[in-house]
C-alpha positions as CSV (number, residue, x, y, z in Angstrom):
1,M,-14.3,-11.5,-43.6
2,H,-12.7,-14.0,-41.5
3,R,-9.6,-13.0,-41.4
4,F,-11.1,-9.2,-39.8
5,V,-13.5,-11.9,-37.3
6,A,-9.4,-13.5,-36.5
7,G,-7.8,-10.2,-36.5
8,A,-10.3,-8.4,-34.5
9,L,-10.4,-11.1,-31.3
10,C,-6.4,-10.8,-31.7
11,V,-6.6,-7.5,-30.7
12,A,-9.2,-7.0,-27.8
13,V,-7.6,-10.0,-26.5
14,T,-3.8,-8.2,-26.8
15,A,-6.5,-5.2,-25.1
16,S,-7.3,-7.0,-22.5
17,Y,-3.6,-8.5,-21.6
18,A,-2.4,-5.1,-21.4
19,V,-5.7,-3.2,-19.6
20,A,-4.8,-6.4,-16.7
21,A,-1.3,-5.8,-17.4
22,Q,-1.4,-2.3,-16.0
23,T,-3.6,-3.1,-13.3
24,K,-0.6,-5.3,-11.1
25,T,-0.3,-4.5,-7.3
26,F,3.0,-4.9,-5.5
27,I,2.9,-4.6,-2.1
28,T,6.1,-3.2,0.1
29,T,6.8,-4.6,3.3
30,E,8.7,-3.0,6.2
31,W,9.4,-3.8,10.1
32,R,10.5,-2.5,13.5
33,D,11.3,-2.8,17.1
34,F,8.7,-1.1,18.9
35,N,9.6,-1.4,22.8
36,A,5.8,1.2,23.7
37,S,2.4,1.2,24.4
38,Q,-0.1,-0.2,21.9
39,T,-1.7,3.1,22.1
40,E,0.9,5.5,21.3
41,C,2.5,3.0,18.6
42,L,-1.2,3.7,16.8
43,D,-1.3,7.3,17.8
44,R,1.9,7.4,16.2
45,A,1.2,5.6,13.2
46,D,-1.7,8.2,12.5
47,R,0.5,11.0,12.5
48,A,2.8,9.5,10.7
49,I,0.6,8.2,7.4
50,R,-1.2,11.9,7.8
51,D,2.1,13.2,7.8
52,A,3.3,11.5,5.0
53,N,0.4,13.4,2.9
54,F,-1.5,9.9,2.9
55,S,-5.6,10.2,4.4
56,V,-6.6,8.1,6.7
57,P,-9.8,6.9,5.8
58,G,-9.6,4.2,8.5
59,T,-8.6,2.3,11.8
60,T,-9.1,-1.2,13.0
61,K,-8.2,-2.5,16.5
62,D,-4.5,-3.2,15.7
63,A,-3.8,-0.5,12.4
64,R,-4.7,2.3,11.2
65,H,-4.6,2.8,7.3
66,G,-4.4,5.5,4.4
67,T,-4.4,6.2,1.1
68,R,-2.9,8.6,-1.2
69,G,-4.2,7.9,-5.7
70,D,-3.9,4.1,-6.1
71,Y,-2.0,3.4,-2.7
72,T,-3.1,2.0,-0.3
73,I,-0.7,1.7,3.3
74,Q,-0.9,0.0,6.3
75,V,0.5,0.3,9.8
76,R,0.0,-2.6,12.0
77,C,0.7,-2.2,15.4
78,A,1.6,-5.4,17.5
79,A,3.1,-3.6,21.0
80,G,2.6,-7.0,23.3
81,K,5.5,-8.7,20.4
82,N,7.2,-5.0,20.5
83,I,6.3,-4.6,16.6
84,V,5.3,-2.6,14.3
85,I,4.0,-3.5,10.7
86,F,4.0,-0.8,7.6
87,I,3.0,-2.1,4.7
88,T,2.1,-0.6,1.3
89,A,0.0,-1.5,-2.1
90,G,0.2,0.1,-5.6
91,P,0.8,0.1,-9.0
92,N,4.1,0.8,-9.0
93,P,7.2,-0.6,-7.0
94,D,9.4,2.4,-6.5
95,L,6.6,4.4,-5.3
96,T,5.7,1.4,-2.8
97,R,9.2,1.2,-1.3
98,K,9.2,5.2,-1.4
99,Y,6.1,6.0,0.5
100,T,6.4,2.6,2.8
101,T,10.4,4.6,3.5
102,S,8.3,8.0,3.8
103,V,6.0,6.7,6.7
104,I,8.6,5.4,8.7
105,D,10.5,8.3,8.6
106,Q,7.5,9.7,9.9
107,F,7.0,7.2,12.3
108,E,10.3,7.4,13.7
């Protein structure tokens, strides 16, 4: 009986580690120089996110956000510093890079 309980506990612990491993989040970050107004940057960010097939669930003063399945992208505009930052998070690092590149391509 003790072996059964120990074995069941071992399986439960292993399963919880497997679930934890599946829920990792990877982040890809890129930036580009940007020499235009904050409004223009935010408008371009909104269009780029939509054109890359992300839904646009919300906005903030300095950023636009999109989701696509388990992936989230943010385009943060800092026109006063002449920069735009692209951040993508999700469970697969290859797809976070691919989605970041896609939004950058649409933005430029």
